[in-house]
Structures are given as structure tokens and as C-alpha cells.
N, C-alpha and C positions, 0 to 999 in steps of 0.2 A: 098388579095382581089383586084380586078382591079377596079379602080375608074371610075365611070360613066363619060362620056364625057361632059364637060361643054358647054352649048349652046354658039353660037357666039355672040348673042345679049346681051346687058347689063342685068345681071340677078343676083339673090341672091339664095344661097342654103337655102332652107326652114329648113332643119335639124339643121344647125348652128344657125339660127335665133331663132327657138323654143327652142333649147338647152340653149341658153343664157337667154331667158326670163323665162324658167322653173325654174331658180334660184329664181325668185320672188315667185313661188309656195312654194319652200322650206322655205323661210322666213315666208310666210303667214301661215305655219303649224308648225312653231317652230322646223323645221327639219334642219339638217346640209346641207350646200350647196352640190349639186349634188345628193341629195336623189332621185329626179325624174329621173335623168340619170341612176342611179343604178336600179331603177324600169325598165327602158327601156332595159337595158342590160339583166336583168333576163327574162323579157317578151319575147324578141327576141330569147334568147336561148331556152326557153320552146317552142316557136312557131316553131322553126327549128326542135326540137326533135319530134314535132307533124307532121312534114312534110309540114308546111305551107310555102308559097312563094308568090312573087308578091305583089299585092295590099292588099291581106289578111294579109300578114306578115307586110307590111308597116303600116296598121291600128293598128296592135298589138303594134308596136313601138311607134306610136304617142299617142294611148290611154293611155299607161303606163306613158308617160311623162306628158300628159295633165290631168291626173286623178284629180288633184286638181285645175283645171282652174277656178272652181266656188267657191274656198275656201273663197273668200271675201264676198260671197253672204249673209252669215248669221253671220258674225263677230259681227255686231251691236246687233242682237237678242241674240246671245249666250252670249255676255258680259252682256247684260241686264238681261238675265235669271240667270246667275251664280253670277253676281256682283263682280267677280274677273277676273284676267288676263286670257282672253280667249285663248291667244296663248299658255300659259303654260298648260292650260287644254287640248288643242288640242294635244300637244305633249305628255302629260301624258296618254291620252286615246287612242292614235294611235295604240298601240299593242292589244287593247281589243275590237276593232270594231266588231269582231266575237267571242270574248272570252266568258267565262262563267260569270254568275252573280257574283260568288265569286271573280273572278279576277277584275271585275268592282268595287265591293265594296272595295277591297283592295286598288285599285288606288284612290278611293274617299277618303278613310281614311288617306292614307299616302302621297298623292301628290297634290290633288286638293287644289288650293289656298294656297300652302305652304308658299308663301312670303307675303300673305295678313294678316291684323290684325285678331286676333282670332274670333271676332264676325262675320266678313265677311266670314271667312273660314267656320265656323259652319253653317252659313246661306246657303252657296253654297252646303255644304254636304247635308243639309236637302232637298234642292231643287232637288238635284240629286237622293236622296232616294225616294222622293215622286212623282216626275213627269218627270224623265229623259227620259224614253223610248219614250213617245209620243212626247215630245219636240224635242229630237234628230232626230227622224224619220222625223218630219216636216222640220227641218233645213236641213237635208240631201237632201230632195226633192228640196229645194231652191238651194242647191249646184249643183245638177245635172242639173236642169233647166238652171241655169246661165252658166254652163260649156258648155252645148249644144248650147246655143245661141252665146256665145263667140267663140266657135270653128267654127261655121258657118261664123261669121265675119272674122275669120282668113283664111277662104277658105279651111278648112279641108274637107276631103272626107265625103260622106254621111255615110259610115261605121263608121268612127270615131265619128261623131255627134250622131249617134244612140247609139253607145256603151257607150258614156259618160253619157247617161241618165240612164244606169243600172250599172255603174261602182262600186256602193256600194252594189250591190245585192249579197247576199250569195246564194250558190247552192240550199239550201232548203228554201230560201225566208225569213229566220229568221235573228236574229242578231240585234244589236242596230240600224242598218240602214234598218230595215225591209221594204221590197217592195212587190209589187204584182207579180213581175217577179221572176221565179225560174227555175232551171234546164236548159234544152236545149233552153228554150225561152230567156235566157240571151245570148247576142251576145258573141261569142267565145273570141273576143279580150277583152271584159270586164271581162270574167271569168279569163283569163290569167293575166290581170292587177291587178285584185283583189288579186290573190294569190301572185303575184310578190311584191305587196306592203306589205303584211303581212310577207313574207319571209325576205325582206330587213329590215323591222322594228325589227323583233325578232332577226335576225342575228346581227344587230347593237347593240341591247340592251343586248343580252344574249349569242350570239355566234352560231356557226354552229349547234351544237347538239340540241340546243333549237329550232332553226328554223325548223330542220328536224322533231323534235318531234311534233311541231305544225301542220305541213303538214300531217303527218301520222295520228295523232289523229283526225283531222278535215276533212280528205278526205271523200267525200260522204255525209258530213253534210254541212260544209261551202264552201268547195272547190269541183269543178268538179273532180271526180276521175281520169279521163283521164289526165287532166291538172296536177293534183297532181303527178300522175305516171310519166309524162314526166319530171317534175322537179326532182323527186327523182332519175330518171335514170341518170341525168346529174348534180346532186347536187354539187359534188366536183368541177367540172369545172366552174359551175355558181358562186359558192362562191368565187373561185379564181378570177373571172372577176370583182367582185365588191369590193374586199378588198384593192386595192391600195388607197393611200391617195386621188388621183384625178383620175377620170375615164372619164374626158372630151374627150380626144382623142379617147379612146376606144369606148365610146358611139357614137361618130360621125361616126367612121368607121363601127360600127355595124348596122348602118341604112341600111335597105334592099335596094338593087338596083332595078331599076334605081332610083337614088336620085332625088327627085323633085326640079326643079329650077323654080323660079318665076320671073316675070318681076320686075325690080327695082321699078317701080311705085307701086307695091303691098305693099311695105314697109309702105306706108301711111296707108293702111287698117290695117296692123298688129299693127302699132304704136297706131292707134285709138282704136283698140280692147283692147290693154293692158292698155291704159289710162282709158277705161271703167272698166276694171278689178280692177284697183286701186281705182277708185272713188266709186265703189260699196261698199267699206269697211264701209262707214259711210253715213247716209243721209245728213250730212252736207257738203260732198264733191262731191255729184252727179253733174257731168258736169264740175267739176273744171279743169281737164286736157284739155278737149276740149276747154274750155274758154280761158285758158292760151295760148294754141297753136294758136288759131285764133287771139288773141290780140297781141301776140309777133310777129307773121308773119305780121300783119298789121302795127305794129310799125316799123318793119324792112324795109318794103317797103317805109314807110314814110321818113326814114332817108337815103334811097337810096342804100340799100343793093343789091347785085347781086341776080339774081333769085335762084342760087344754095345755097346761104347763107340763103335766106328766107326759102327754103325747109328744110334745116338743122334745122333752128330755130323752124319752125312749128313742125317738128318731135320731137325735144327735148322737146317742150312744152307738147306733148302728153305723153311722157314717163318719164318726170323729177321726178315724184313722186313715181316711182316703189318701192323705199325703204320704203315708208309709211306703207307697209304691215308688216314691222318688228316691228311696235309699236302697242301694244294692244289698243282696243277700249276703255278700261277703262281709258286710257290716252287721246286719241283723243277726246272722247265725255265727258270728265270731265267738269262740269260747273264751278268749282272753280279753284283757282291757282294751278299750278303744283308744286310738290316737286322738290328738287334738282336732285334726282335720276330719276324722270320722265322726267325732262328737258334733262338730259343726253341721254335718249333713243330717244327723239325727235330730238336732235341735230345730231344723227347718221344716220337719215334716208336719207339725201342726199349722204352720204358715200355709203350706200347700193345701191342707185340708180346708182351711178357711177361705182361701182364694177360689178353690173349686166351688164350694158351696155358695159363695157370694154371687156367682154369676147368674143364677136363676132366681127369680122373685120368690118362688115357692120354697126354695131352700135357704134363703137368707136368714130366717129366724134360727136356723141350725148353725150358721156359719161361725158366729162369735163364740157360741157355747162350745161347739166342737173344736174350734181353733184354740181354746184356752184349757184344754184338758191336762196340759202339763204345766200350767201356771201355778204358782205357789204364793200364799199370802205374804211371805216375807221377801218376795221378789227373787227367790232363788230358782224359779221355774223358767220355762221357755215356751214360745219363741220371743215374747215381748219382755219378759222380766217384770210383769205387772204385779202390783201389790194391793193388799187390802180391799178397799171399797170398789176398786176398779173391776174386781172379779164378782160377777153376779152370783146369786144364790144357786141358780141352775148349774152354772159352770163349776161351782164348788162341789156340788153333789156329783157331777160327772167326773171331776178330778178324783174324788174319794173312791167312787165306784171303779174307775179305771185302775187306780193304784192297787186296790184290793184284788181285783180280778187278775191283774198281771202277777201279783205276788203268789197267787194260788195256781199259776200255770208254770210249767217248766220253761226254762230259758237255757240257751247254750252254756251259760256260765254258772248255772245253779239248778238244782231240782226244784220242783214246785214246793212252796211252803204249805204246811198244814193250815187249816182255817184258824186254829188257835194261835199259831205263831204269826200268821198274817194279821190277825186282829191286834196282837201286841205291837207289831211293826206299824200298823196304821195309827194306833193310839200314840206311839212314839213320834210320828210325824206331826201330830197335833201339838205335843209338848215342845217340839222344835219350832213351832210357829209356822209350819209349812201348809198344813191342811186345816180346813174349817172344822171346828169342834162339833157343831151340830150335824154337819154333813157326815162326818165320820161316825158319830153316834148312830145316825139313821142307818148307815151301811152296816155297821156292826150289829145293830138290832135285827135287821132283816136277814142277816147271814147267821144268826144264832150265836153271835159273839157279844151278847149284851153285857156280859161281865166285864169285858175289856172296855166297853163303852161307859159303864158305870164308874170305872176308875178314872175317867177323864174329869177331874175336878176343874172347876172354873179357876182362872188365874186369880191370885191374891186371895184365895179362899172365899171368893164371892159366892153367894147363894143364887139359886135360879131366879128368885124374885129380884135380887139386887142387880143381876145382869139385865133383867127386863127394864128396871128403872134406869140403869146406866145408859142403855141404848137410847131411850127417849130423852133423857136429860142431855146426853151428848149432842143430840140434834137440836137442842135449844127449846124443847117443849117445856112450858111452865108447869109448876107443881100441880096446879089445878087440873090441867089437861091430862097430865100423867095419871092423876088419881081417877079421872073419869075413864080413861082407857083401860086401867088395870082393876077398876072396881074396888078401890081402896080409898081411905080418907086422905085428904090433903096433908094432914098432920103426920100420917104414916109415911107419906112420900118424903116429907121433910127429914124425918129420922133416917129413912133409907139413904137419902142423898148424903147426909152427914157421915153415916157409917161407911158408905162406899168411898167417899173422899179420904177418910182416915185409912181405909184398907189399901187403897191404891197409891196413897201418898201424894195427893194433889189438892189444890185449893180453889181451882177455877173450872168452869165448864170446858175451856180450851184444853186444860190438862187432862180432864176426864175423856174428852173426845180423842186426844192423841193416844191415851192408854187403850181406849176401845179399838182404835184402828190398828195399833201396834200388835194387839192380841187377836185380831180377826173377829171381833165381837159385834160387827155391824153388818147384818144381812140386809136384804131389801126391806124397806119400811113395812111392807105388807105382812111380813112375818114376825115383826117385833112383839106383837101382843098375842101371838098364837101359841 
């Protein structure tokens, strides 16, 4: 396949961007990574067998990937309805969206809430038995509506947006996700994506023969007969395409040409849309990602970051919580204390954010920053437990912005803190050695809590100038160079160093360096003289 010519102006390949972010859909549905990409490979293969090309085939490709773009829309309601881990339930019921009632009953009895206490499990079973159909149908409508709106924010074609509204529609209009649309009224790309999802799911759970049997049995009922026929005609090749451990490269190459390229500035809109996707998971986090992005960017400007660094920081703020979708709402929305195992799941969500963002070249600058938003200077954070110098200045700013934003938002276990109290709490985090002093000062300044920031005295009663000298001296800069950088005399530097050593109780540069690291006083070198 000949690769489409990349435009001369700075631009991004939309396919790579969506492919990376589709990994969040996999997490949000308790599916293995690249499930959405396998859907896309199957869908494009079926589309080509049907003779589709151009924009029509491109719509097929993206609808199959974006099928679960609205999966966070009803996480809160589903968890509330069932009372058990909704992610586990979504994974369990994935093969029976169009299945028989007997199959749904079997899943309910054997898998629903399997890790929950028996009373919770029995209650979930009873709810599914008594009111599942109507509830699931209502929740699916929320999924489709959210997917359509988010796809529009992403700048997807009208065909993609329209198809996502019917992506859960069976050919006969029945099934658990019963809708008013049926037959030829369902957009073709939605019909193909619907079958591709079922084929991938049954193939993964039960193998090739089971997937073929499902298609043959349900053709004309759940599946468009023509789409089912196109799949069966190429089944062997299509199965072979989705069976490698990773299909990343194959899925990107399978994107119909010409590949869409978007201006680099559109990345902001994409990042915002995915921030909304994450925040929709719980009423307690609505607007969180946008708030963190705005606050981190403002704080970055306040400390004198370059324009490109502010842009990276803002984008990292929008997407830092992508991994949040890997944790069920029964944990996020729990009003009481978390268990050890629940905390372990929470502690892994920044890891998932970083893993998702690292897959696409254009998102990699955001990966480490976003993945470190819960790290703390004293090593008490997660998921790495990183300390001191290993945390970049941008990650420190994002961590401070995320902490303040979260404090001023309601949570299941507490009401929102007032800005004044949040400012005090943030300052206390500095004194505990957890958050960076300058990052917190910047956040407090831009949120109007400058008074709390002014109370943040430097450790050992060091002055601003002494901190500047200490940073440079700790890195081994000679007195003459320090003097030139700070526009003071060499003799003044000598007196500063002596006074600093007396205050912090050390006698060597190594001792001063350890003190500086222990107290989080060493930002990136580019900021030491600003």
C-alpha cells in the first residue's frame, strides 16, 4: 500500500491519534488493549469485500474504532443500578448484546459480580432479572448520544457522527440495546461495526468456529445479511489479521487512503474532547480535566515557562486522567474508605494514562507529564513512587494544579473545599515535602490565594537569593559562574554560600546537594536563574 503524501505544513495524522486514544475505550469496557483496533481491521476488511471505498470506507474504519466513545456516559448509572463493579459487568455481557435470553441468564448467574460479596452479587442478579432490559436500553441511548457529541468535538465526519447514534442497533431492531432504527435505516458503517464488534468478542472468548457460528445463526436477525455474507466470504483472512498479539501497525496501515491529516492546533480540540470523555465517568469529576488544564497553564505562565511548554502542560492537563476509566465507579464513587485492593486499582490509573499517551508519537511529550500527576517529591505518590529530581518542573506544576482542582471539587467522601481552605491544604503539602514549593506558589497566585503562597517560607529560613545560589552551588557551579548568572559579585556569592551552609548545617557541596534534593529545591536548570 502506498502511503499518502504528508502535507508540508505542521500536521498530525488523525488515524494515529485516534488509535492511541481508542485504548482508553478498551479500558473503559474491560477489554484488552487494541480491541477497538481489531474492530477496525475487521470492519475495513468487510467494507472492502462489499466494494466500499473513499469516505464511505473511512467512515467504516472510524465508526468501528469509536464505537465505545460514549462508554463513560452511563458508568455512574450502571454502577448504581447493579451495585457491583460495572467494568466487570460490561466485559461479561459484551458477547450477549444481541444474544439469547438464555445466554444473558447464564452470564448473570455465573459472572455478574463474581468478585463482590454474596449479598451484593445476589442483589445485582435480582436487578438484572427484574429490570435489565429497560434500564440497559436507556443507558445505551446515553452512550450513543455522548459518542455522537464527542465525535463532533473531535471533528469527525457527519457520516461517523450519524452512525455512532445507531452503532448498537441490531438489524431487526431488537436485542438488549433495542432501538427504533432497523434494517436499511441503520447506516451501513454502523451495521458493519456492530458485526465486527461481535465477531472480535466471540473470537477472543471462544475461537474462530464460535464466531462464525454466531454470524451464521444471527444473519438476517441481528446482522445485515449482506454484511454477514461479506464477513463469511473473507473470514479466514480477517481472523488472521486480528490474531497477532499486537495489531497496532496493521490497523494504522489498514486505514483507507487518503489518510486525513489535521493541523497541529487541532490537537487542543482532540485533547479537550478526551478530557470530557474521562470526566463524564462520574458526576464528581465533571469539568475536572478542563479545570486542571487551565490552572496548570496559568501557573506555567506565572513561572515564566516558554509558550511551547505552556501548550504541552495545558494538553497534559486535558488528558492526564485517561487511565481513570480503568477503575470502576464502585470505587471512584464510594463514600467510605477504600480497601487495600481498591487503592491498588486507583494507584494504577496514572500508569494507564501514560501507557495510552506513549503509543502515538504526537502524544508522547504528554505521556510522562500526565503519568506523573500523582507523584510526590518525598516518594509518597504513585504509580512510580518517584522522588525529587526525577519529577520534571512541568509534572510538578501539573501535580499542584491537579491537587488544588480536586480539593475544590466535591467528592463522595467530602464536600468541595473553599478556595481558602484548599490553599491552606496545598501549602501544607509543601511543608510535608510532598509538592513543589514554587509550583504551589504559582497555583496559589493564579487562584487568588497568594496569601497562602506567601506563607510558604523556604526551608531553614533561606532567602530567595540564597535558594538561587544553593541551586547553582549544589550542581557544582563555581562561584565565578554563579556570580555571572545572578549578576552579583563573586565575593557576595562566597558570603552567600557560607551563610547557606551554616543555615542548613552542612560543610560540603554534597551535603548541600542532598539538602536541596530532600526539600525539592532543584527544578529544571533552565528555571534556576529566572
